[in-house]
MITIVO-977477 format. One record per residue: residue number from 0; x, y, z of N, C-alpha, C in turn. Coordinates in steps of 0.2 Angstrom, whole numbers, plus 5000, padded with zeros to 4 digits. Example, Ala and Ser with C-alpha at 12.3 -4.5 7.8 and 13.67 -1.06 7.14 Angstrom:
MITIVO-977477
(pt 0; (5066; 4972; 5039); (5062; 4978; 5039); (5066; 4984; 5039))
(pt 1; (5064; 4989; 5035); (5068; 4995; 5036); (5064; 5000; 5039))
end
This chain:
MITIVO-977477
(pt 0; (4599; 6166; 5030); (4604; 6170; 5032); (4607; 6175; 5029))
(pt 1; (4607; 6182; 5028); (4611; 6185; 5022); (4616; 6191; 5025))
(pt 2; (4618; 6189; 5030); (4623; 6192; 5034); (4630; 6194; 5031))
(pt 3; (4634; 6196; 5028); (4640; 6196; 5024); (4645; 6194; 5029))
(pt 4; (4644; 6197; 5036); (4650; 6195; 5041); (4648; 6188; 5043))
(pt 5; (4644; 6182; 5042); (4642; 6177; 5044); (4648; 6173; 5042))
(pt 6; (4649; 6168; 5045); (4654; 6163; 5044); (4650; 6157; 5043))
(pt 7; (4647; 6155; 5039); (4643; 6149; 5039); (4648; 6145; 5036))
(pt 8; (4645; 6137; 5038); (4647; 6131; 5038); (4643; 6126; 5035))
(pt 9; (4637; 6124; 5035); (4634; 6121; 5033); (4627; 6124; 5033))
(pt 10; (4622; 6123; 5027); (4616; 6125; 5025); (4612; 6119; 5022))
(pt 11; (4606; 6116; 5022); (4604; 6112; 5021); (4595; 6115; 5020))
(pt 12; (4591; 6113; 5020); (4583; 6115; 5018); (4581; 6116; 5024))
(pt 13; (4583; 6113; 5029); (4579; 6113; 5036); (4585; 6117; 5041))
(pt 14; (4591; 6116; 5042); (4595; 6119; 5046); (4601; 6124; 5041))
(pt 15; (4603; 6127; 5048); (4610; 6132; 5045); (4614; 6131; 5049))
(pt 16; (4619; 6132; 5049); (4625; 6131; 5055); (4630; 6136; 5051))
(pt 17; (4634; 6141; 5057); (4637; 6146; 5057); (4638; 6149; 5063))
(pt 18; (4647; 6153; 5063); (4650; 6155; 5066); (4646; 6161; 5070))
(pt 19; (4645; 6159; 5076); (4643; 6169; 5081); (4649; 6174; 5079))
(pt 20; (4644; 6180; 5079); (4648; 6185; 5078); (4654; 6185; 5084))
(pt 21; (4652; 6183; 5089); (4658; 6183; 5095); (4658; 6176; 5098))
(pt 22; (4662; 6172; 5094); (4661; 6165; 5099); (4666; 6163; 5104))
(pt 23; (4663; 6159; 5107); (4666; 6158; 5115); (4672; 6154; 5114))
(pt 24; (4675; 6152; 5108); (4679; 6148; 5106); (4681; 6147; 5100))
(pt 25; (4687; 6149; 5098); (4688; 6144; 5089); (4684; 6139; 5087))
(pt 26; (4680; 6141; 5083); (4674; 6134; 5081); (4668; 6134; 5084))
(pt 27; (4667; 6138; 5088); (4660; 6139; 5091); (4655; 6140; 5086))
(pt 28; (4651; 6135; 5085); (4646; 6136; 5080); (4638; 6135; 5083))
(pt 29; (4633; 6139; 5078); (4626; 6138; 5081); (4623; 6133; 5074))
(pt 30; (4618; 6129; 5077); (4615; 6126; 5073); (4608; 6129; 5074))
(pt 31; (4604; 6132; 5068); (4598; 6134; 5070); (4594; 6131; 5063))
(pt 32; (4588; 6131; 5066); (4581; 6128; 5062); (4581; 6134; 5056))
(pt 33; (4580; 6132; 5049); (4579; 6139; 5046); (4571; 6141; 5046))
(pt 34; (4566; 6136; 5051); (4561; 6140; 5051); (4560; 6143; 5057))
(pt 35; (4556; 6147; 5057); (4556; 6152; 5066); (4553; 6146; 5070))
(pt 36; (4555; 6145; 5076); (4554; 6140; 5082); (4556; 6144; 5088))
(pt 37; (4555; 6147; 5091); (4557; 6151; 5096); (4560; 6146; 5102))
(pt 38; (4558; 6140; 5104); (4562; 6136; 5109); (4560; 6129; 5109))
(pt 39; (4565; 6125; 5112); (4562; 6118; 5111); (4556; 6116; 5112))
(pt 40; (4551; 6119; 5117); (4545; 6118; 5117); (4539; 6120; 5112))
(pt 41; (4541; 6122; 5109); (4539; 6124; 5101); (4541; 6119; 5095))
(pt 42; (4547; 6116; 5096); (4548; 6111; 5089); (4545; 6107; 5089))
(pt 43; (4542; 6103; 5082); (4540; 6098; 5082); (4546; 6093; 5079))
(pt 44; (4544; 6086; 5080); (4549; 6080; 5081); (4553; 6080; 5075))
(pt 45; (4550; 6081; 5068); (4553; 6081; 5064); (4561; 6086; 5063))
(pt 46; (4558; 6091; 5064); (4564; 6096; 5065); (4569; 6096; 5069))
(pt 47; (4567; 6092; 5076); (4571; 6092; 5082); (4574; 6086; 5078))
(pt 48; (4572; 6080; 5074); (4577; 6077; 5073); (4584; 6079; 5069))
(pt 49; (4581; 6082; 5064); (4586; 6084; 5059); (4591; 6089; 5061))
(pt 50; (4589; 6094; 5067); (4593; 6097; 5071); (4598; 6093; 5075))
(pt 51; (4594; 6088; 5078); (4600; 6083; 5083); (4607; 6078; 5077))
(pt 52; (4602; 6076; 5072); (4606; 6073; 5066); (4612; 6078; 5065))
(pt 53; (4610; 6085; 5062); (4616; 6089; 5058); (4620; 6092; 5066))
(pt 54; (4619; 6091; 5072); (4623; 6092; 5077); (4627; 6088; 5078))
(pt 55; (4625; 6082; 5078); (4630; 6073; 5078); (4635; 6075; 5072))
(pt 56; (4633; 6076; 5067); (4637; 6076; 5063); (4642; 6079; 5062))
(pt 57; (4638; 6088; 5062); (4646; 6093; 5063); (4649; 6091; 5070))
(pt 58; (4647; 6089; 5075); (4652; 6089; 5080); (4658; 6083; 5078))
(pt 59; (4656; 6078; 5074); (4660; 6074; 5072); (4666; 6077; 5067))
(pt 60; (4663; 6082; 5062); (4666; 6085; 5059); (4671; 6089; 5063))
(pt 61; (4669; 6093; 5066); (4673; 6098; 5072); (4680; 6093; 5075))
(pt 62; (4678; 6088; 5076); (4682; 6084; 5080); (4688; 6084; 5074))
(pt 63; (4687; 6082; 5069); (4691; 6080; 5064); (4694; 6086; 5063))
(pt 64; (4693; 6091; 5062); (4695; 6097; 5058); (4699; 6101; 5063))
(pt 65; (4696; 6101; 5069); (4700; 6107; 5075); (4703; 6103; 5080))
(pt 66; (4701; 6095; 5079); (4705; 6092; 5085); (4705; 6095; 5093))
(pt 67; (4697; 6096; 5094); (4696; 6100; 5102); (4698; 6093; 5108))
(pt 68; (4700; 6095; 5112); (4701; 6091; 5119); (4693; 6089; 5121))
(pt 69; (4688; 6092; 5120); (4682; 6092; 5122); (4677; 6095; 5118))
(pt 70; (4671; 6096; 5119); (4665; 6098; 5116); (4661; 6098; 5121))
(pt 71; (4655; 6106; 5121); (4650; 6108; 5125); (4645; 6107; 5119))
(pt 72; (4639; 6104; 5120); (4634; 6104; 5117); (4627; 6108; 5122))
(pt 73; (4626; 6113; 5118); (4623; 6119; 5122); (4615; 6120; 5119))
(pt 74; (4610; 6121; 5123); (4603; 6122; 5120); (4602; 6126; 5125))
(pt 75; (4598; 6131; 5125); (4597; 6136; 5131); (4589; 6139; 5129))
(pt 76; (4585; 6136; 5134); (4577; 6141; 5135); (4575; 6145; 5138))
(pt 77; (4574; 6149; 5137); (4570; 6154; 5143); (4576; 6158; 5143))
(pt 78; (4573; 6164; 5148); (4578; 6170; 5151); (4582; 6165; 5157))
(pt 79; (4580; 6164; 5162); (4584; 6160; 5165); (4588; 6154; 5163))
(pt 80; (4588; 6153; 5157); (4594; 6150; 5155); (4598; 6152; 5151))
(pt 81; (4598; 6158; 5151); (4602; 6162; 5148); (4600; 6163; 5140))
(pt 82; (4592; 6161; 5137); (4593; 6161; 5129); (4591; 6167; 5130))
(pt 83; (4595; 6171; 5124); (4596; 6179; 5123); (4592; 6180; 5116))
(pt 84; (4591; 6175; 5111); (4588; 6177; 5106); (4582; 6171; 5104))
(pt 85; (4579; 6174; 5103); (4573; 6171; 5105); (4571; 6165; 5099))
(pt 86; (4574; 6162; 5096); (4576; 6157; 5090); (4579; 6150; 5095))
(pt 87; (4577; 6145; 5092); (4579; 6141; 5095); (4586; 6138; 5090))
(pt 88; (4591; 6137; 5096); (4597; 6135; 5092); (4601; 6132; 5097))
(pt 89; (4607; 6127; 5093); (4611; 6124; 5097); (4619; 6127; 5096))
(pt 90; (4622; 6127; 5102); (4630; 6129; 5103); (4632; 6124; 5102))
(pt 91; (4638; 6121; 5097); (4642; 6118; 5098); (4649; 6121; 5099))
(pt 92; (4653; 6120; 5103); (4657; 6124; 5107); (4663; 6119; 5108))
(pt 93; (4667; 6119; 5104); (4674; 6116; 5105); (4678; 6119; 5112))
(pt 94; (4683; 6114; 5115); (4683; 6115; 5122); (4692; 6113; 5121))
(pt 95; (4696; 6117; 5124); (4704; 6115; 5126); (4704; 6117; 5133))
(pt 96; (4707; 6114; 5135); (4710; 6117; 5142); (4712; 6124; 5143))
(pt 97; (4711; 6127; 5150); (4711; 6133; 5149); (4708; 6140; 5146))
(pt 98; (4705; 6137; 5141); (4700; 6139; 5136); (4696; 6146; 5139))
(pt 99; (4693; 6152; 5137); (4690; 6157; 5140); (4684; 6156; 5143))
(pt 100; (4681; 6149; 5142); (4674; 6149; 5143); (4675; 6145; 5152))
(pt 101; (4680; 6140; 5153); (4680; 6139; 5160); (4675; 6136; 5163))
(pt 102; (4673; 6134; 5166); (4668; 6129; 5170); (4659; 6131; 5170))
(pt 103; (4656; 6127; 5166); (4649; 6129; 5168); (4644; 6125; 5172))
(pt 104; (4648; 6120; 5177); (4644; 6118; 5182); (4645; 6121; 5188))
(pt 105; (4642; 6120; 5193); (4644; 6123; 5198); (4648; 6115; 5202))
(pt 106; (4652; 6118; 5207); (4657; 6112; 5210); (4652; 6108; 5214))
(pt 107; (4647; 6111; 5216); (4644; 6107; 5221); (4635; 6111; 5223))
(pt 108; (4632; 6108; 5224); (4624; 6111; 5225); (4622; 6109; 5233))
(pt 109; (4617; 6111; 5235); (4616; 6110; 5243); (4608; 6107; 5244))
(pt 110; (4605; 6102; 5240); (4598; 6102; 5237); (4597; 6095; 5241))
(pt 111; (4593; 6095; 5245); (4590; 6092; 5252); (4589; 6084; 5247))
(pt 112; (4588; 6081; 5251); (4585; 6073; 5248); (4579; 6073; 5246))
(pt 113; (4575; 6078; 5249); (4568; 6077; 5250); (4566; 6082; 5243))
(pt 114; (4569; 6089; 5241); (4569; 6092; 5236); (4570; 6087; 5229))
(pt 115; (4577; 6084; 5230); (4577; 6079; 5224); (4571; 6073; 5224))
(pt 116; (4569; 6070; 5229); (4564; 6067; 5229); (4557; 6070; 5224))
(pt 117; (4556; 6075; 5226); (4551; 6077; 5224); (4551; 6080; 5217))
(pt 118; (4555; 6082; 5215); (4557; 6083; 5208); (4557; 6076; 5204))
(pt 119; (4561; 6070; 5206); (4561; 6066; 5204); (4554; 6062; 5203))
(pt 120; (4550; 6063; 5209); (4543; 6060; 5207); (4539; 6063; 5201))
(pt 121; (4538; 6071; 5201); (4535; 6073; 5197); (4537; 6072; 5191))
(pt 122; (4544; 6071; 5189); (4545; 6070; 5182); (4543; 6062; 5181))
(pt 123; (4545; 6057; 5186); (4542; 6051; 5184); (4535; 6049; 5183))
(pt 124; (4531; 6052; 5188); (4523; 6054; 5185); (4522; 6056; 5178))
(pt 125; (4526; 6061; 5176); (4524; 6064; 5172); (4525; 6060; 5164))
(pt 126; (4531; 6056; 5164); (4534; 6050; 5162); (4529; 6043; 5160))
(pt 127; (4527; 6042; 5164); (4521; 6037; 5167); (4513; 6038; 5164))
(pt 128; (4511; 6046; 5165); (4505; 6047; 5162); (4506; 6048; 5155))
(pt 129; (4512; 6046; 5152); (4512; 6045; 5143); (4514; 6053; 5141))
(pt 130; (4518; 6056; 5144); (4520; 6063; 5142); (4527; 6061; 5136))
(pt 131; (4529; 6057; 5137); (4534; 6056; 5133); (4536; 6050; 5130))
(pt 132; (4531; 6049; 5124); (4530; 6045; 5120); (4529; 6045; 5112))
end
């Protein structure tokens, strides 16, 4: 990362963490693998483990340094999930009541029990077939 306007907070041989140019809240930090990986479906387990480890450590540092009232950890994949940069990254978003972000979940949904059961069965069967090992 060579952008002189970037506010880098952490770097090691695997990941770099920095403020986005337009943070959603003060302290909003992106954690990015240094190798190009387009999305979560493309990441290897070693890189995923390091990304997760740094995410947890920086969340603790953020809590101590900024004392937020809450924290969102956001990782989006694909256009439907609002991924706008085709490089895997995790957002650490410190939160305060009344901040500019607001709610990120709908108040309610109206999925039928049949729809929920169908999705549950697909995931359960995929796990039983060894996809999560």
